N, C-alpha and C positions, 0 to 999 in steps of 0.2 A: 319767395324772392331771395336771391343771394346777396348778402351784405357786401359792400365794397371792400371791407377789411378782409373778408375771406377770399375774395377774388384776387386782391393784391398779394395776399399771403401765398396763394396757389401759384401765381405767376412768378413770384420771387423764389419759391421753393423749386419750381421747374428750372428757372435760370441757374440757381445754385448747383443743381444736379448736372446741368449741361456744361458748366464752366470747367476748363482744365485746372489741374492743381496749380496753385500759385496765388500771388497776391492779387486782390481785386479792389478796384476803386469804383464804387457805385455813385453815379451822378443822377440826382432826381430833382423834382420840384418840391415846393412846400405842400405836402398833402397830409392831412391829419392821420389818415390810416397808416401812412408810411412810418410815422413816428412810433406807432405801436408795433408794427410787424417786423420791420427791418432788424432791430436788435435781437428779436426772437429767432428769425429764420437763419441769421448769420452768426448765431451765438458761438458756435465752435470756431469759426474763422476769426472772430473777434478775440477769443481767448488765445488763439495761436498767433495773434498779431499779423493776420493775413488779410485784413479787411479795413478799408477806409470808406467813409461816406460823406459826400459833398451834397449840399442842398443849394440849388441855384435858382435865382429869380432874376428877371430882367424886365425892361419896359415893353410890354406886349402891345401897348397902345401907341407906340411911337410911329409917326408917319414916315413915309419913304424919304421925304426930304430931311427929316430929323435924323434918321438912320444914316443917310449919306453924309450929312454935316458932321455927325459924331465920328464916323469912320474917317473922314478926311482930316479932321483935327488930330485924331489918334495916329493916323498914318504919317502926317507931316511931322508931328512931334517925335515919333519913333525914328523916322529917317534922319531928322536933325541930330538926334542923339547918336545914331550910328555913325553919321559923318564926323561928329566931334570925337568919336572914340573908335578910330579905324583899327586899333589893335584888338578889338573884341570881335569874336565870331558873331554871326547873325543870332545864334541862340543865346550867347552871352549878353549881347546887346538887349535882346528882348527880356532876358532875366533881370538885368540890372535896371533897365528902364521901368519895368513893372514893379519890382520889389520896392523901389523908391517912392512909388505912387499909390501903394495900397493904403486905404484909409478905413477906419472903423465905420460900420453901417449901423445907424440907429435912427429912431424916430424922435421928434421933438415934442415935448409936452407944451401945454398952453403957458406954463410958467417959465418956459425956456430951458427946462431940464432935458434929460435924455431918457428914453424908454426903449425897451427891447424891440428889435426890428421884426423878428419872426412871429408867426401865429402862435397862439397859446400852447399848442401841442409841442412846439419846439422850444418855447421859453420856459423851460423847467430846469431844475438842478441836475437832471440826468445828462443834459447836453451843455456844451460850452455856451456862454452868453455872448461872446464876441463874434460878430459877423463882419465880413470885410467887403468893401466896394472895390471891384476890379477896374483898373483904368483902361483895360483892353476893350475897344469898341469894334467888334469883329463879327461877321456872319449874321448881321441883323439883330444881334443880341446886345442892345445898348443898355447902359446903366446897370450892369450886372452886379448882383450882390451874392456872396457865397457864404454859406454857413458850414460848420464842421461838426455835425452830430457825433461822428466817430472818427477819431484820428489814430494814428499809430501809437503804440504804448509809450514810445519815447517822448511824445509831445502831449499826450492826452491830459494827464493830470495837471501839468503846468499850464496848459491852455485853458483848462477849466477854472483856474484861479483868476483869470483876466476878466475885467468888467466889460460892459457893453461899449464903452468909449475908450478902452485902453489902447495905448500904443505898445507895440512889441519891440522891446529893447534888446532882448536876448538874441544874438546873431544866429545861433543854431535853430531856435524856435522860429525866427523870421524866415530862415532858409527853408525849413520844412513847410512852413505856412505858405510860402510862395509856391513851392512845388505842388502842393495840394490844391491851392486856390486856383491856379492857372493851368492845371493839367488839361482841361477841356479847351481852353483858349489856345494853348500851344498846339494841341491836336488839330484845331481848326485852322491854324496858321501854317500848316505843313508846306503849302505851295509857296508862300512868301518867304518863310524863314528856314525851311529845310530841316525841321525837327518835329518829333511827334511824341505822343504820350498814349499809353495803353489804358483806356478807361471804358466803362460800360455806362451808357446813358439809358436811364429808365424813364419812359414817357407814360 
């Protein structure tokens, strides 16, 4: 029997060989095997600062009515923001609205404290502890949470110093964080907002 780790490693190696030269943003779900194989398969790209990895989760048990309600609230809020800021382009509006609403994602303990959001394979010193809740409720993916196991070199070490409930005060780090966190959301919003992002989603 082939282990799941080997299968994922083979898929990712095949993907790596097929991709054209250039920067890659990998988008995946929280899977234990991915935490082990991704840094190994893409080690050369990571060293050359040509690789970023986002881990995304969302409410898969949400009902159709809950998804519709979440989207309607998001859409109404964003349109209100755009109307109040007519000087901004659609992309700039989405950027500003989203950046102001990103929040740390963590789980609460029985004593009222905070504990790490991800599964144990991602809750290690190897990866940043801070995960973020995206306010974008689009494409049926509600209550989205994004982790950043591997970021660009210019953000990586600084981001790894942040705790699980930290607020990002550095403007440059916040800017880079927004771009990575919302790349898949922006790509999904092409029809509405006229902008896109180049990313590969691994299922």
